KOLPAMI-988621 format. One record per atom (N, C-alpha, C, O, CB): x, y, z. Coordinates in steps of 0.2 Angstrom, whole numbers, padded with zeros to 4 digits, always signed. Atoms other than C-alpha are relative to their C-alpha. Glycine has a CB too. Layout:
KOLPAMI-988621
XYZ...
end
This chain:
KOLPAMI-988621
-0003-0006+0002-0085-0021-0052+0007-0001-0002+0011-0005+0001+0000+0005+0006-0006+0002+0002-0069-0021-0062+0005+0005+0003+0003+0010+0006+0001+0001-0008-0005-0004-0003-0052-0014-0056+0000+0007-0003+0001+0012+0000+0007-0003+0000+0001-0006+0003-0054+0000-0069-0005+0005+0003-0004+0011+0004-0001-0001-0008+0005-0003-0003-0070+0005-0062+0001+0003+0007-0001+0008+0009-0007-0004+0000-0002-0001-0006-0063+0005-0045+0005+0006+0000+0004+0011+0004+0003-0005+0004-0005-0005+0000-0049+0016-0050-0003+0007-0002-0001+0012+0000+0006-0002-0005+0003-0006+0002-0060+0029-0059-0004+0003+0006-0005+0009+0006-0005-0002-0006+0003-0003-0005-0069+0031-0043+0004+0004+0006+0002+0007+0010-0004-0005+0004-0004-0003-0004-0054+0038-0034+0004+0006-0003+0004+0006-0009+0006-0006+0002-0003-0006+0002-0045+0054-0035+0008-0001+0000+0011-0002+0005-0001+0006+0005-0007+0000+0000-0027+0053-0041+0004+0006+0000+0001+0011-0002+0002-0004-0007-0004-0006-0001-0014+0066-0036+0007-0002+0002+0009-0007+0004-0003+0005+0005-0007+0000-0003+0004+0069-0032+0001+0004+0006+0000+0010+0006+0005+0002-0006-0002-0003-0006+0010+0073-0015+0007+0002+0000+0011-0002-0001-0002-0005+0006-0007-0002+0001+0025+0084-0014+0004-0003+0006+0002-0004+0012+0000+0008+0001-0005+0003-0005+0040+0077-0004+0007+0003-0001+0008+0007-0006+0000-0007-0001-0007-0003+0001+0058+0082-0002+0004-0003-0006+0008+0001-0009+0004-0002+0007-0004+0003+0005+0064+0070-0015-0006-0001-0006-0008-0007-0007+0003-0007+0002+0005+0001+0005+0051+0073-0029-0007+0000+0003-0009+0003+0007+0001-0006-0004+0007+0000-0001+0033+0068-0028-0002-0008+0001+0001-0012-0001-0005+0003-0005+0002+0006-0001+0023+0053-0022-0007-0001-0003-0012+0003-0002-0001-0002+0008+0007+0001+0003+0008+0046-0032-0005-0003+0006-0003-0007+0009+0001-0005-0006+0005+0002-0004-0008+0044-0022-0007-0001-0003-0008+0002-0008-0001+0006+0006+0007+0000+0002-0026+0039-0024-0004+0001+0006-0003-0002+0012-0001-0008-0003+0004-0002-0005-0039+0046-0013-0007-0002-0001-0010+0000-0006+0000+0007+0002+0007+0002+0000-0056+0037-0010-0004+0004+0005-0003+0003+0011-0001-0007+0001+0004-0004-0005-0068+0050-0003-0006-0004+0003-0008-0009+0000-0003+0006-0004+0006+0004-0003-0082+0044+0009-0006+0001-0004-0007+0006-0007-0001+0003+0007+0006+0000+0004-0098+0040+0000-0004+0005+0002-0006+0006+0008-0003-0007+0000+0005-0006-0001-0109+0055-0002-0006-0003+0004-0009-0008+0002-0002+0003-0006+0006+0002-0003-0124+0054+0010+0001-0005+0006-0003-0007+0009-0005-0003-0005-0002+0005-0005-0115+0042+0022+0004+0004+0005+0008+0008+0004+0004-0006-0003-0004-0003-0005-0109+0048+0039+0007-0001+0000+0009-0007-0001-0004-0002+0007-0007+0001+0000-0091+0051+0039+0003-0003+0007+0001-0001+0012+0004+0007-0001-0002+0004-0006-0082+0039+0051+0007+0000+0002+0010-0002+0007-0002-0007+0000-0007-0001-0001-0064+0043+0049+0004-0001-0006+0001-0001-0012+0003-0006+0005-0004+0000+0006-0049+0041+0038+0005-0006+0001+0007-0007+0006+0004+0007-0001-0004+0006+0000-0038+0026+0033+0006+0001-0005+0005+0003-0010-0004-0006-0002-0006-0001+0004-0020+0027+0027+0002-0008-0002+0004-0011+0003+0006+0004+0003-0002+0007+0002-0015+0011+0017+0008+0000-0001+0010+0005-0005-0003-0002-0007-0007+0000+0001+0003+0006+0018+0002-0006-0004+0000-0012-0002+0004-0001+0008-0001+0006+0005+0008-0005+0003+0005-0005+0001+0010-0004+0005+0001+0003-0007-0005+0005+0000+0018-0021+0001+0006+0002-0004+0006+0007-0007-0003-0007-0002-0007-0002+0003+0035-0022-0007+0000-0004-0007-0003-0009-0008+0005-0003+0004-0001+0003+0007+0040-0026-0025-0006-0002-0004-0011+0002-0004+0005-0006+0001+0006+0002+0004+0029-0036-0036-0006-0001+0004-0012-0001+0001+0002-0007-0004+0006+0001-0004+0017-0039-0021-0004+0006-0001-0010+0006+0000+0002-0002+0007+0004-0006+0000+0012-0021-0023-0004+0000-0006-0010+0002-0006+0005+0006-0001+0004+0000+0006+0006-0024-0041-0005-0005+0000-0011-0004-0002+0005-0001-0006+0005+0005+0000-0002-0040-0038-0006+0001+0005-0011-0002+0004+0003-0007+0002+0005-0001-0005-0012-0033-0023-0004+0006-0002-0009+0007+0002+0003+0001+0006+0003-0006+0001-0018-0017-0031-0008-0001-0001-0012+0003+0002+0002+0003-0007+0007+0001+0001-0035-0024-0036-0004-0001+0007-0009+0002+0008-0001-0006-0005+0003+0001-0006-0039-0031-0019+0000+0006+0005-0005+0008+0008+0004-0006+0004-0001-0006-0004-0033-0015-0011-0005+0005-0002-0009+0008+0002+0007+0003+0000+0005-0004+0002-0044-0005-0022-0007-0002+0002-0011+0003+0003+0001+0001-0008+0006+0002-0002-0059-0015-0019-0002+0001+0007-0007+0003+0009-0001-0008-0001+0001-0001-0007-0057-0014+0000+0000+0008+0001-0004+0010+0005+0006-0003+0004+0001-0008-0001-0054+0005-0001-0007+0002-0002-0009+0007+0002+0006+0003-0005+0006-0002+0002-0070+0007-0010-0005-0002+0005-0010+0001+0006-0002-0003-0007+0005+0003-0005-0079-0004+0003+0000+0005+0006-0005+0006+0009+0002-0007+0002-0001-0004-0005-0072+0007+0016-0003+0007-0001-0007+0010+0003+0008+0002+0002+0003-0006+0002-0077+0023+0007-0008+0000+0000-0011+0004+0002+0002+0002-0007+0007+0001+0000-0095+0016+0005-0002+0000+0008-0008+0001+0009-0002-0006-0003+0002+0000-0007-0095+0014+0024+0002+0006+0004+0000+0007+0010+0004-0006+0004-0001-0007-0003-0090+0032+0027+0007+0002+0002+0009+0007+0006-0004+0000+0006-0007-0002-0001-0071+0032+0028+0003+0003-0006+0002+0001-0012+0004-0007+0002-0004-0002+0006-0059+0042+0017+0006-0004+0000+0009-0006+0006+0002+0007+0001-0006+0004+0001-0045+0031+0011+0005+0002-0004+0004+0004-0010-0002-0007-0002-0005-0002+0004-0028+0036+0005+0005-0005-0001+0008-0008+0003+0004+0006+0004-0005+0004+0002-0017+0025-0005+0006+0004-0002+0006+0009-0005-0002-0005-0006-0007-0003+0002+0002+0030-0007+0005-0005-0003+0006-0010+0000+0002+0004+0005-0006+0004+0002+0016+0023-0018+0006+0004+0003+0007+0010+0003+0000+0001-0008-0005-0002-0004+0031+0025-0007+0006+0002-0005+0006+0000-0011+0003-0005+0005-0006-0002+0004+0048+0033-0014+0003-0006-0003+0004-0011+0000+0005+0004+0005-0003+0006+0004+0055+0022-0028-0004-0005-0001-0002-0010-0004+0006-0002+0004+0004+0005+0001+0040+0012-0029-0006+0002-0004-0008+0008-0004-0003-0003+0007+0006-0001+0004+0025+0011-0041+0001+0006-0005+0006+0007-0008-0006+0002+0004+0000-0006+0004+0022+0028-0049+0003+0006+0003+0002+0012+0001-0007+0002-0003-0003-0006-0003+0031+0039-0037+0007+0001-0002+0010-0003-0006+0000-0002+0008-0007-0002+0002+0048+0048-0039+0005-0005+0003+0004-0008+0008+0001+0007+0002-0005+0003-0003+0064+0040-0037+0001-0007-0002-0004-0010-0005+0000+0000+0008-0001+0007+0002+0072+0023-0039+0001-0004+0007+0003-0001+0012+0007-0001-0004+0000+0004-0006+0071+0009-0026+0007-0001+0002+0009-0001+0008-0002-0007-0001-0007+0001-0001+0090+0008-0027+0002+0006+0005+0008+0006+0008+0005+0000-0006-0001-0006-0004+0090+0025-0018-0004+0001+0006-0004+0006+0010+0000+0007-0004+0005+0000-0005+0076+0021-0006+0003-0001+0007+0008-0005+0008-0006-0004-0001-0002+0001-0007+0078+0021+0013-0006-0001+0004-0011+0002+0003+0005+0006+0003+0006+0001-0004+0067+0015+0027-0003+0006+0003-0009+0007+0003+0002-0005+0006+0002-0006-0003+0067+0032+0035-0004+0004-0005-0008+0008-0003+0006+0004+0003+0003-0003+0006+0062+0039+0018-0007-0002+0000-0012+0002-0001+0003+0000-0006+0006+0003+0000+0047+0028+0018-0004+0002+0006-0010+0004+0006+0000-0008+0000+0004-0003-0006+0042+0033+0036-0002+0007-0001-0007+0009+0001+0005-0001+0006+0002-0007+0001+0043+0051+0031-0005+0001-0005-0010+0005-0005+0006+0004-0003+0005+0000+0005+0032+0047+0016-0007-0001+0004-0012+0003+0002+0001-0005-0005+0006+0001-0004+0019+0040+0028-0002+0006+0004-0008+0008+0005+0001-0006+0004+0001-0006-0004+0021+0055+0039-0004+0006-0004-0008+0009-0001+0006+0003+0003+0004-0005+0004+0016+0067+0025-0007-0002-0002-0011+0002-0002+0005+0001-0007+0006+0002+0001+0002+0056+0020-0005+0001+0006-0011+0002+0005+0000-0007-0003+0004+0000-0006-0004+0055+0038-0002+0007+0002-0008+0009+0004+0004-0002+0006+0001-0007-0001-0003+0074+0039-0006+0002-0005-0010+0006-0003+0006+0005+0000+0005-0002+0005-0013+0076+0023-0007-0002+0002-0012+0001+0001+0002-0004-0007+0006+0002-0002-0027+0066+0030-0002+0004+0006-0008+0005+0007+0000-0008+0003+0002-0004-0005-0027+0076+0046-0003+0006-0002-0007+0009+0001+0006+0001+0005+0002-0007+0003-0029+0092+0036-0007-0001-0003-0010+0004-0003+0005+0002-0005+0007+0001+0003-0045+0084+0029-0005-0001+0005-0011-0001+0004+0000-0005-0005+0005+0000-0006-0053+0083+0046-0005-0005-0001-0011-0003+0000-0002+0007+0001+0006+0005+0000-0062+0067+0044-0001-0004+0006-0005-0009+0007+0002-0005-0006+0001+0004-0007-0060+0061+0062+0006-0004+0001+0012-0003-0001-0006-0003+0000-0005+0005-0002-0051+0046+0069+0004-0002-0006+0001-0004-0012-0003-0006+0004-0004+0002+0006-0036+0040+0058+0002-0007+0002+0004-0009+0007+0005+0005-0001-0002+0007+0000-0032+0022+0055+0006-0002-0005+0007+0001-0010-0006-0005-0001-0005+0002+0005-0017+0013+0047-0002-0007-0002-0004-0012+0002+0007+0000+0004+0002+0006+0003-0020-0002+0036+0006-0002-0004+0008+0000-0010-0006+0000-0005-0006+0002+0003-0004-0012+0031-0001-0007-0003-0004-0011+0000+0006+0001+0004+0000+0007+0003-0001-0027+0019+0007-0002+0000+0011+0001-0003-0004+0001-0007-0006+0003+0000+0013-0039+0021+0006+0004+0003+0006+0006+0008+0002-0002-0008-0005-0004-0002+0029-0029+0022-0003+0007+0003+0000+0010+0007+0006+0002-0005+0003-0007-0002+0018-0013+0023-0003-0001+0007-0004+0004+0010-0006+0001-0005+0002+0000-0007+0011-0020+0039+0005+0001+0005+0004+0004+0011-0003-0008+0001-0006-0002-0004+0028-0020+0047+0002+0007+0000+0003+0010+0005+0006-0004-0002-0002-0007+0000+0031-0003+0041-0006+0004+0004-0004+0009+0007+0000+0003-0008+0005-0003-0004+0014+0002+0048+0001-0001+0008+0000+0004+0011-0007-0003-0002-0002+0001-0007+0019-0005+0065+0005+0004+0002+0005+0007+0008+0002-0008+0001-0006-0004-0002+0035+0004+0065-0003+0008+0000-0001+0011+0005+0006+0000-0005+0002-0007+0000+0026+0021+0060-0005+0001+0006-0006+0007+0008-0003+0001-0007+0005-0001-0005+0012+0018+0073+0002+0003+0006-0001+0007+0010-0003-0007+0001-0002-0003-0006+0023+0023+0087+0000+0007+0000+0000+0011+0005+0007-0003+0002+0000-0008+0000+0024+0041+0081-0007+0002-0003-0009+0008-0001+0005+0002-0005+0006-0002+0003+0007+0041+0072-0006+0000+0005-0010+0004+0005-0002-0004-0006+0006+0001-0004-0004+0035+0086-0006-0001-0003-0011+0003-0001+0000+0006+0006+0007+0001+0004-0018+0028+0075-0005-0002+0005-0004-0005+0011+0001-0005-0005+0006+0003-0004-0035+0024+0082+0000-0008+0000-0001-0010+0006-0007+0002-0003+0000+0007+0000-0032+0006+0077+0004-0002-0006+0006+0002-0011-0007-0003-0001-0004+0003+0005-0021-0005+0065-0004-0005-0003-0007-0009+0000+0007-0002+0002+0003+0006+0004-0028-0016+0051+0006-0003-0003+0009+0000-0008-0006+0002-0005-0006+0004+0003-0015-0029+0046-0002-0005-0004-0006-0010-0002+0005-0002+0006+0002+0005+0005-0017-0039+0031+0006-0005-0001+0011-0002-0003-0002+0002-0007-0005+0005+0001-0006-0055+0031+0007+0003+0002+0012+0003-0002+0000-0003-0007-0006-0003-0001+0008-0046+0040+0006-0004+0000+0006-0010+0002+0000+0004+0007-0006+0003+0000+0026-0050+0038+0002+0000+0007+0002+0005+0011+0006+0003-0005-0002+0000-0007+0033-0056+0055+0007+0002+0001+0009+0005+0007-0002-0007+0003-0007-0002-0001+0051-0053+0052+0002+0002-0007+0001+0000-0012+0004-0007+0001-0003-0003+0006+0060-0042+0039+0004-0005-0003+0004-0005-0009+0003+0006+0002-0005+0004+0003+0074-0054+0037-0004-0006-0004-0002-0008-0009+0005-0003+0005+0003+0006+0003+0062-0069+0034-0004+0002-0007-0004-0002-0012-0005-0003+0004+0004-0003+0006+0052-0058+0021+0005+0001-0005+0003-0001-0011-0004+0006+0002-0005-0001+0006+0067-0054+0011+0003-0007-0002+0004-0008-0008+0006+0004+0003-0002+0007+0001+0072-0072+0012-0005-0003-0005-0003-0007-0010+0001-0005+0006+0005+0002+0005+0056-0076+0003+0001+0002-0007+0000-0002-0012-0007+0002+0003-0001-0003+0006+0060-0065-0011+0007-0003-0003+0007-0005-0009+0000+0008+0000-0006+0003+0003+0078-0071-0012+0000-0007-0002+0003-0009-0007+0005+0001+0006+0001+0007+0002+0073-0089-0013-0003-0001-0007-0002-0005-0011-0004-0004+0005+0003+0000+0007+0063-0085-0029+0006+0000-0005+0005-0002-0011-0004+0006-0001-0005+0000+0005+0080-0082-0037+0006-0004+0003+0012-0002+0001+0002+0007-0002-0005+0004-0003+0090-0094-0027+0006+0004+0003+0012+0002+0002+0003-0005-0005-0005-0005-0002+0099-0080-0018-0001+0001+0008+0001+0006+0010+0000+0006-0003+0001-0001-0007+0094-0083+0000+0006+0001+0005+0006+0004+0010-0003-0007+0003-0006-0001-0004+0112-0083+0006+0002+0008+0001+0005+0009+0005+0006-0003-0004-0001-0007-0001+0112-0064+0003-0003+0003+0006-0001+0008+0008-0003+0004-0006+0004-0003-0006+0100-0062+0018+0001-0005+0005-0004-0006+0009-0007+0002-0002-0001+0005-0005+0107-0076+0029+0002+0004+0006+0002+0010+0007+0005-0005-0002-0002-0003-0007+0114-0072+0047+0007+0004-0001+0009+0007+0003+0001-0005+0005-0007-0004+0002+0130-0065+0038-0002+0007+0000-0007+0010-0001+0003-0002-0006+0001-0008+0001+0133-0046+0038-0003+0002-0006-0003-0002-0011+0007+0003+0001+0003-0002+0006+0123-0036+0026+0005+0001-0006+0010+0003-0005-0004+0007+0002-0004-0001+0006+0129-0035+0008+0002+0007+0000-0001+0012+0002-0004-0003-0006-0002-0007+0000+0139-0020+0004-0001+0003-0007+0001+0009-0008+0008+0000+0001+0002-0003+0007+0132-0017-0014-0007-0002-0001-0010-0006+0002+0005-0003-0005+0007+0001+0001+0115-0016-0021-0001-0007-0002+0003-0010-0006-0002+0005-0006+0002+0007+0001+0106-0033-0023-0006+0000-0003-0011+0004-0002+0000-0004+0007+0006+0001+0003+0093-0038-0035-0004-0005+0003-0002-0011+0004+0002-0002-0008+0005+0004-0003+0078-0045-0027-0006+0000-0004-0010+0005-0004-0001+0002+0008+0006+0001+0003+0064-0052-0037-0001+0006-0006-0006+0008-0008-0007+0001+0004+0000-0005+0005+0069-0040-0051+0001+0007+0002+0001+0012-0002-0006+0000-0004+0000-0006-0002+0071-0025-0040+0007+0001+0003+0009-0003+0007-0006+0002+0005-0007-0001-0003+0088-0017-0035-0001+0003+0006-0003+0009+0007+0004+0004-0005+0001-0003-0006+0089-0014-0017+0007+0002+0003+0012-0002+0002-0003-0006+0005-0007-0002-0003+0103-0004-0008+0001-0004+0007-0004-0006+0010+0000+0008+0001-0002+0004-0006+0112-0012+0007-0004+0003+0006-0006+0000+0011+0007+0000+0001+0003-0004-0006+0105+0002+0019-0007-0002+0001-0010-0003+0007+0001+0007-0001+0007+0002-0001+0087-0003+0015-0001-0007+0002-0005-0009+0006-0004+0001-0007+0000+0007-0001+0090-0022+0015+0002-0001+0007-0001-0005+0011+0004-0004-0005-0003+0001-0007+0099-0020+0032-0006+0002+0005-0007-0001+0010+0006+0004+0001+0005-0003-0004+0085-0009+0039-0006-0005+0000-0009-0007+0006-0003+0006-0002+0006+0005+0001+0071-0022+0033+0002-0006+0004-0002-0009+0008-0002-0001-0007-0002+0007-0003+0081-0037+0039+0001+0001+0008+0000-0004+0011+0007-0001-0003+0000+0000-0008+0082-0030+0057-0006+0001+0003-0007+0001+0009+0005+0006+0001+0006-0001-0003+0064-0028+0059-0003-0007+0002-0003-0012-0001-0005+0003-0005+0004+0006-0003+0054-0040+0070-0006+0002+0003-0006+0007+0008+0005-0003+0006+0006-0002-0003+0036-0038+0074-0001-0001+0007-0005+0002+0011-0006-0004-0004+0001+0002-0007+0038-0046+0091+0003+0006+0004+0001+0007+0010+0005-0006+0002-0003-0006-0004+0048-0030+0096-0004+0007-0002-0002+0012+0000+0007+0001-0002+0004-0006+0002+0034-0018+0089-0007-0001+0003-0012+0000-0001+0000+0000-0008+0006+0001-0003+0020-0022+0101-0004+0007-0001-0002+0012+0002+0000-0002+0007+0004-0006+0001+0006-0010+0096-0004+0003+0006-0005-0001+0010-0005-0001-0006+0003-0003-0006-0002+0002+0109-0007+0003-0002-0010+0007+0001+0004+0006+0002+0007-0001+0002-0019+0003+0099-0003-0007-0002+0001-0011-0003+0000+0005-0006+0004+0006+0002-0032-0010+0095+0003-0002-0007+0004+0002-0012-0007+0001-0001-0002+0003+0006-0027-0022+0081-0005-0005-0003-0007-0009+0000+0007-0003+0001+0004+0005+0003-0037-0031+0068+0004-0004-0005+0007-0001-0010-0006+0004-0004-0005+0004+0004-0026-0045+0061-0004-0005-0005-0008-0009-0003+0004-0004+0005+0003+0004+0005-0032-0053+0045+0005-0004-0004+0010-0002-0006-0003+0005-0006-0005+0005+0003-0024-0069+0038-0004-0005-0004-0009-0007-0002+0004-0003+0006+0003+0006+0004-0028-0081+0024+0002-0006+0002+0008-0007+0004+0002+0002-0007-0001+0007-0002-0029-0099+0028-0002-0005-0006-0008-0005-0008-0004-0002+0006+0002+0005+0005-0028-0113+0015+0001-0007+0004+0007-0008+0006+0005+0001-0006-0001+0007-0003-0031-0131+0022+0005-0004-0003+0005-0003-0009-0007-0003+0001-0005+0004+0003-0017-0143+0019-0003-0004-0005-0008-0008-0004+0003-0004+0005+0002+0004+0006-0019-0151+0002-0007+0002-0003-0010-0002-0007-0001-0007+0003+0007-0003+0003-0034-0140-0002+0002+0005-0005+0005+0010-0004-0004+0003+0006-0001-0005+0006-0034-0131-0019-0005+0006+0002-0009+0006+0006-0001-0003-0006+0004-0006-0001-0042-0114-0021-0008-0001+0000-0012+0001+0004+0002+0005-0005+0007+0002+0001-0059-0121-0027-0003-0003+0006-0008-0001+0008-0001-0004-0006+0002+0003-0006-0060-0132-0012-0001+0004+0006-0005+0004+0010+0004-0006+0001+0000-0004-0006-0056-0119+0000-0006+0005+0000-0009+0006+0005+0007+0004+0000+0006-0005+0000-0069-0107-0006-0007-0004+0001-0011+0000+0003+0000+0003-0007+0006+0004-0001-0082-0121-0005+0000-0003+0007-0005-0006+0009-0001-0005-0005-0001+0004-0006-0076-0127+0012-0005+0003+0005-0005+0009+0007+0007+0001+0003+0004-0002-0006-0090-0126+0025-0004+0007-0002-0003+0010-0007+0003+0000+0006+0003-0006+0000-0101-0111+0028+0005+0006+0003+0008+0004+0008-0007+0001+0004-0005-0006-0002-0091-0094+0030+0007-0002+0000+0009-0005-0005-0002+0002+0007-0007+0002+0000-0073-0097+0036+0001-0006+0005+0006-0006+0008+0004+0006+0002-0001+0006-0005-0076-0113+0047+0006-0004-0002+0007-0005-0008-0006-0004+0000-0007+0004+0001-0059-0122+0049+0006+0005-0002+0011+0002-0002-0002-0004-0006-0005-0004+0002-0049-0107+0044+0004+0001+0007+0001+0002+0012-0002+0007-0003-0004+0000-0006-0034-0105+0057+0006+0005-0002+0008+0005-0007+0002-0007+0002-0007-0004+0000-0019-0093+0060+0006-0005-0001+0005-0011+0001+0000+0004+0006-0006+0003+0000-0002-0099+0056+0003+0000+0007+0002+0004+0011+0005+0003-0005-0003+0000-0007+0007-0105+0072+0004+0005+0002+0004+0008+0007+0004-0007+0000-0005-0005-0002+0020-0092+0071-0004+0007+0001-0003+0011+0006+0005+0002-0006+0004-0006-0002+0006-0078+0070-0004-0001+0006-0004+0004+0010-0005+0000-0006+0004+0001-0006-0004-0086+0084+0005+0001+0006+0003+0004+0011-0003-0007+0001-0005-0001-0006+0012-0086+0095+0002+0008+0001+0002+0010+0006+0007-0004-0002-0001-0007-0001+0016-0068+0091-0006+0004+0003-0005+0008+0007+0002+0003-0007+0006-0003-0002-0002-0062+0094+0000-0001+0008-0002+0003+0012-0006-0003-0003+0000+0002-0007-0001-0071+0111+0006+0004+0004+0004+0007+0009+0002-0007+0002-0006-0004-0003+0016-0062+0115-0003+0008+0000-0002+0011+0006+0006+0000-0004+0002-0007+0000+0008-0045+0110-0006+0001+0006-0006+0006+0010-0003+0002-0007+0005+0000-0005-0007-0049+0121+0003+0000+0007+0000+0004+0012-0005-0005-0001-0003+0000-0007+0004-0053+0136+0003+0007+0001+0004+0008+0007+0005-0006+0000-0003-0007-0001+0012-0036+0133-0005+0005+0000-0003+0011+0000+0005+0001-0005+0006-0004-0001-0005-0028+0134-0003+0003-0006-0008+0007-0006+0003+0006+0003+0003-0001+0006-0010-0027+0116-0007-0003+0000-0008-0008+0002+0004-0002-0006+0007+0002+0001-0028-0028+0111+0000-0002-0008+0000+0002-0012-0005+0005+0001+0000+0003+0007-0029-0040+0095-0006-0004-0001-0007-0009+0003+0007-0004-0001+0005+0004+0003-0043-0047+0086+0002-0003-0006+0004+0000-0011-0007+0003-0001-0003+0004+0005-0038-0061+0074-0006-0002-0005-0011-0005-0002+0005-0005+0002+0005+0002+0005-0048-0065+0058+0003-0005-0005+0004-0002-0011-0004+0006-0003-0003+0004+0005-0042-0080+0049-0006-0002-0005-0011-0004-0003+0003-0007+0003+0005+0002+0006-0051-0083+0032+0003-0004-0005+0009-0004-0006-0003+0007-0003-0003+0004+0005-0050-0095+0018+0001+0004-0006-0002+0009-0008-0005-0005-0002-0001-0003+0006-0042-0089+0002+0007-0001-0002+0012-0003+0002-0001+0007+0001-0007+0001+0003-0027-0089-0009+0004+0006+0001+0001+0012+0002+0000-0001-0008-0004-0006-0001-0012-0077-0007+0000+0004-0006+0004+0003-0011+0007-0002+0002+0001-0004+0006-0017-0064-0020+0006+0004-0002+0007+0006-0007-0006+0004+0001-0006-0005+0001-0001-0054-0018+0006-0004-0003+0010-0001-0006+0003+0002+0007-0005+0004+0003+0009-0069-0025-0003-0005-0006+0001-0009-0008+0004-0004+0005+0003+0005+0004-0003-0078-0036+0002+0002-0008+0003+0007-0009-0008+0000+0000-0002-0001+0007+0000-0080-0055-0005+0005-0003-0003+0009-0007+0000-0007-0004+0005-0005+0002-0016-0071-0059-0002+0005+0005-0001+0004+0011-0006-0004-0003+0002-0004-0005-0023-0056-0051-0006-0002+0003-0012-0004+0000-0002+0007-0004+0005+0003-0003-0034-0063-0038-0004+0004+0005-0002+0010+0007+0003-0005+0004+0005-0003-0005-0049-0058-0027-0002-0005+0005-0003-0011+0004-0006+0003-0004+0002+0004-0005-0053-0065-0010-0006+0003+0004-0005+0007+0008+0006-0001+0005+0006-0003-0003-0071-0060-0006+0000-0001+0008-0003+0003+0011-0006-0003-0003+0000+0001-0008-0069-0068+0012+0004+0005+0003+0002+0007+0009+0002-0007+0001-0005-0005-0003-0055-0056+0016-0004+0007+0000-0003+0010+0005+0007+0000-0003+0003-0006+0000-0065-0041+0010-0006+0000+0005-0007+0006+0008-0003+0001-0007+0005+0000-0005-0080-0046+0020+0002+0000+0007-0001+0004+0011-0005-0006-0001-0002+0000-0007-0071-0049+0036+0003+0006+0002+0002+0009+0007+0006-0006+0001-0003-0007-0002-0061-0033+0035-0005+0005+0001-0005+0009+0005+0005+0002-0006+0006-0005-0001-0077-0023+0032-0004-0001+0006-0005+0004+0010-0004+0000-0006+0003+0002-0006-0085-0032+0046+0003+0003+0006+0000+0005+0011-0002-0007+0000-0004-0002-0006-0071-0028+0058+0000+0007+0001+0000+0009+0007+0007-0002-0001+0000-0007-0001-0072-0010+0055-0007+0003+0002-0008+0009+0003+0003+0004-0006+0007-0002-0002-0091-0009+0058-0001+0003+0007-0005+0007+0008-0005-0006-0001+0001-0002-0007-0089-0006+0076+0006+0005+0002+0006+0008+0007+0001-0006+0005-0005-0005-0001-0074+0006+0074-0003+0007+0001+0001+0012+0002+0005+0000-0007
end
């Protein structure tokens, strides 16, 4: 199935907000399938949003075929929504999610879930404290807002802008996107270790064996044998569990589609994610 075919199967609309409108795509539960709940997708940041659209659309359709309604939203200043990133604030994005969360509640599909990717996973974790989702699905979550911004900054040799020094006082260009200091400061202060979830978590992470190219990784053993969490992820999950969180981790082989040169698909991630929700 092509990305165009996937997009055509979803309902596009604009959700009203205080500052303009937010572009959304809604995937209805497959007709004839028992409705099992609703899922709000929390997107990644900057170019990672564009690179991941195909994977997100494929997974959204898989969820819809399993009986879930899935809502994708472009946050303020991102994608096809109103506003410029230079005027965005973290609280504005949280309010965007609150509107989308309420929209799903009004459709009365049952239990609601949050599904976040990369920086969107950190945003979903922050939002979860007020949303109280049935569970969280986290795709390759950023563990630290500061480290995540540093990854973008290094792409343009500007890591010093997000070092331990005080936040910059003017808009900063990151990976071609102009970020206001209030937003970069809010993101930089986020730490997943301080956001222990109070609902079940399905943690999905891609694993590439050292020295292994994509073709070799895809052919490696049966299923995802040998796939492992990054040490930092494993440590964070242990901390969460010590704090009472229920976390199931699913390391799978695959390339980082959110940053690859070409638009990529990781079938193993799609299969593992769908399997994780079979018992939801």
